[in-house]
N, C-alpha and C positions, 0 to 999 in steps of 0.2 A: 304214734296212733294217728290212722289216716283217718280225715274228715271231710267230706262231702262239702263241695264248694260254698253253698250257700250256707253251711254251719260253721263254716271255717270264715268266711265274711263276717257273719254274726258275731264269731267270737271274737276277731279283731277290733270291732265296734266297741264290743264292750270292754275290751283290754284298756282303748285309747281312753273310754270315757270314765272308765276308773282310774286312770292315770292322771286324768285332769282334774277329777275331784280328789284325788291325792296332794295335788298341787297347794303349797301354802303361800297365803300373801302375808306379808309382814307389816306391821303396825310398832313402827321403833318410837320410844321415846326418851329424848335427853334427859338423864338427871346428873345431878352433882351436890354436892354438901350444900345445904343453905336453901335448895329448892322449897319452894311453898305447897308445901304437901299435897292441899286438893288441886294444883294445876296439873298431878300426875296422877292422883288415886281415882279424880273421876273417870279418866280414860279408862284406867285398869279395870274400873267398875262396871262402865257401859260397856265395853269391848270386851271382858271377860264375862260377863253375863251373854252378850251376843253369841259368843263362839261356842257356848252349849248348845246351842240351837245348829240342827242341821243344814239350814238356810246362810250361817256364818261360820261355821264349823272348819273351813279353809282359811280362816283368818287366823293369825295369833300376835301376840303383843310380847315384844322384848323391851328390855330396858339398856341404854346405850350409856356411858362414863366417858367425859373427856380423858380420863387418866385411868390406868389399870389399879382398879380397886372392886374388892367383891362387895363390899357395902358401901351407900350413900347414907348420910344423917341429912334428914329435912330441916326447913326452919325450926318447924315445931317438935323437932325430936323423935321422929320414926326412922327408925332403920329401914333403908329396903335394899333387896339383894339385886346386884349389878349381875346381867348377863353377857355384855360385850362392851369392847371400849371401839372409839373411832376408828382405831388401827385395823381392824377386824376388816374382813370382805365382807361387806354387806350391801344391796342390793333392796332399799325400801319400796314399798306401797304405799306407805303413808309415814309420813316425817313428823313429829309433835315435839315443840321447843316449847318448855317451861319457864317460869323466871324464878329470880332471887331478887332478895331485897336490892344486892349490890350487884348488878351487871357488869361493871367496868372489868374485870379478872376476866371473865367470858369474852367481852366484847375482844380484849386485846388477845384471845389466844387464836392466831392465825391457822391454826392446826384444825381447829374446831370449827370456824368459820369456812376454811376449804371442805372441811367435811358436809357441810351444809352445802355448799353450793354445787358438789357433786352428787350429794342426794337429789338435791332439787331439780336435777337435770333429766332423772328418768321416773322419781316420785308422782305417785296420779296426784296426791293430795300434801301440800306441806299448810303446816298448823301451827298456831303458836296460842299460848295463853298469857295476859299479865304482860309484862316487860319483856318476855320471850320475843315479843315483836323486835326489839333493839336488835336482835341477835338476826333476825330475818333481814332487816334493815340492813345491816353492817356487811351482809353476805350479798347484798343487792337484788335478795328475793320480791322487796318490797317497790322497788323502782318503777314508778310510772302505776301501781296499783292502788286502790282503796284498804286503807288498813286501821286498826286501832290498836288500843295498849290497856292499860289499867286505866281506871276512871280517874281523871286526875292528870293523867301523865300524857294526854295527847298533845299539848303544846310541846313540851320536850321533845318528843317524837319528832314532831313536824318542824322543830327547830335544829335538830341532830342530823335530819335527815329530811332535805326541802325537797329530796325526789319523789316520796311520798306522798299523796293524798289521804294524809290523815281525818279520819272521820270523827266525829266528837258526839258523846253521849247516844253511841250504839252499842249495845252488849255484844253483838258479833258481826263481822263485816267478812262478807264473801265476794272475791275478786278473781275471775278464771279461777285457778285450781289453789288459792289459797284461801283460808280461812285464820282469821285475826279473833282474839275474844278479850274481852276485861278481865279472864282469869277467877279467882274463888270460887265460889258457886256457880257462878257462870260457865266455868270450865265445863261442868254437865251439860249444859246447853248446847255449848260448842259440841260437845262429843256425841250426842245426840243428832244433832245436825247433820256431822261428819256420818253418822251411821248411817243415816237416811240416805246419803249422797253414794255409799258404798254397797246399799241394797235397797231399800226403799220405805217410803213413810208408813206404810203398814209395819215392817217390821221394827222400825225407828220407835213407832207408837207402844207396838209390843214391850220392848226394853225399858221404856220412860214407864209404863204401868208396873214394870215387874219390881224398878228399883224407887218405886213411890214416887219419882217425880211428878208425874200429873198430877198427885196431889197438893203440890205447892201452891198453885191456883186458888186453892180454896183455904190455905192454910192460917192467910194471916187477914 
């Protein structure tokens, strides 16, 4: 069908606009057996709620395991379905690294460390909750940056990784494009801060209200 020149140009602009809107941005969360539940579910809840809004509908959350497995079991016994492994061809916009009580096997997993390093080269944001910071530090992501870990674990992080400027008694630390947090309930705070960075403060407040986070300041 022949289209007048002006109409054809308008059609091309509309087509390109729709293609851009359809593009997906991926938030990847590492998961493994023994992961602390709230380190993972906090971000799933925050970004899952946001993805139902038009302003965040081009973002998706995927769960990634270091080894082939359909499900992982959290420290607290929750079974979570896994969508990818670190061997998959992934290019994440955001990488989130949660914690376990025993990080040693993960820190010793060179394939996992290489995955974190590779994703950090192009990810817009790299984040960790709780002792997930030790994995970022092992990958060299935190060298020369301010960072935190679980409350009480700061000295260990500083001792193991002297190149990191460990911050004590801070819930969430942001340095360049890296966000680290204490984990547990603070994982919600970190996720909302990241959501603000990916959108804006008004949208982040909208999600904070929808998940009742804003009520916490008056709850105790």
